[in-house]
Steps between C-alpha positions, in 0.01 A plus 500: 500500500142484439206479263232717635118542449425866556132582594288798512322339793212739554412508133516118482277457801251749343486267194441191723223675692336627167513140356357353811209738488434449127521122489201314646594220735880560454724214611874602480727236365833463690702223357835404365760772547232740617513688173849634585393632842506167696206307648542645843505861381180456295320319783573810717370734227181284459417553873436860426265432214129451532524127418434190717663229290824453300619239258839317501634270237605203719434364852852583639443868407222514754764505793678785337199735463418413860846605596427827316212569728209384290225347729208467260400217272743366246407301178770275367486510116673190418247209545559274796573136428553205720875499429522839681414336835327677794788728631371854544135415451404593861502873433120600547541784246619261225291441189619228271435467127395149382496414129457119476233269644757251651681791681173608641437155643851490641460843672175404641667193661793697628335827610123453486413853597746686285397808300511443126444672168417274212686601170337475159700401196522805264666533153827529687483118531719521808297388800129443556186292496313458182135615496392138500689438827346791704201320639699203615769721655254700693320195619832363625588794725365346823570735783759690302406868503423616141629859469407531123609432143817624348550594130860566386472658151793540244644842472473504115145363481285652225173419659596503867169652620287235303714219630474631858123555466438150374719328758350716784147420394571124497664515841226696655247269372667224701541709813458878522814642673786739461682528170876558521637642174811638337608657173163671413489855374356717774193593308419133445565421857250757619244360264553146626495624854163658442364179338599311818381751752850612615618141560825534318868521627757624266868384522757770400872489528683680224233777443499573873864493609658584163222716348654841562838486318571869558524440889807277478833449329788250541852635517840331494827632628808538281782313682790551281603634163799378283633652169549232240675504156407319184627143529492483888346186641237545771291305746470147605497389140767736384297655219706704250406871509424613132569868579634730772269626776423408852366205699267597782454251790139547616313339794223255399537163344317169471431480877295818468322381178705712255449385147248247620162501328208269436494352157262682256410450136511816286137589435555801264712578199696757717567243769628250241723750334635606833571128581670477156731798565578392856589145383730646220669718770550191724640300216771774455586483875277783629206470737306810614494536869216653717746762633463862385826695522531858371145488363517178298472123543849351482632160400624214722865408466392151592205336676425651839684358800310399814498846661660735256521558126763622262379767261678637198506884459615683190765779546220756469325363811582601849405360844655546842573231768226519752245641257155337506359414159158368390460132436185355351378189690212261463383540863318173496840324468715762690673494839609839605764565778296771663192711467531880553174658609384872474718565194454779245646564165 
């Protein structure tokens, strides 16, 4: 029983190498579930790239990338605050993000020679110092080692380059230093890098690790198949079968991230119509699954179980026990049972 990520390893690594060569100051982001690969696996892959720094999401993730073999610098993207305490701050390769004046003061008292990046507030409105706070924050560094300014831009920004340019100019006027950026089109990044004499570092996660979709696929094993008649009751919730067919039990459930996705708002007419149709199907007791059987996406019999799912198949569909079938997963929320390297299909 397994849900498997199959990888064309050499082609995937060629993509990683091309990206590292094309992106000035690349900083691989290795956080959360490791984009479906796991933090330790991505740390090992980063060792072979021409990079000297990576970024993680939280302080506890630093230990995991160290376990994976990464010995270079590690930036923690979530800003440090006094409530985090000082555990783990003795790593000499650690670079902390600080986004509030009071936290900077607390860090200076707790670890006066820590390495820090000061975050600027962007239109994300998530973390950061306002432009009016920059001078005071820089003056409050004391012996803290200033490693630069970080700008975390929104993905959907209409004027991302202009926002980055204005914020970067304001920060550089306070103290010329390295600019740490994300979510800029590559052409804009290179322009900004030229404006600041190659003093930019660019954080990339999804585009790096998941940027070559043809090199991977996720597959699930068919565990069992049962013929059903119209009127049979099926599953935990004993749903009534509206017609005859088969129920396939397939590996992959909520523990793997099956049918889990981040909330999004429909931004186009097509997306809204799709949501309307899907909602209507769900109201009738149908929900489309991410499993493809016999060339088509099939419907859940009921919500996925923890490690498997029940899928309804019409009488015209055929599948064998033990067969591997494609399953569409959002790898930023997925946990696979295993990764198979050196695959081909």
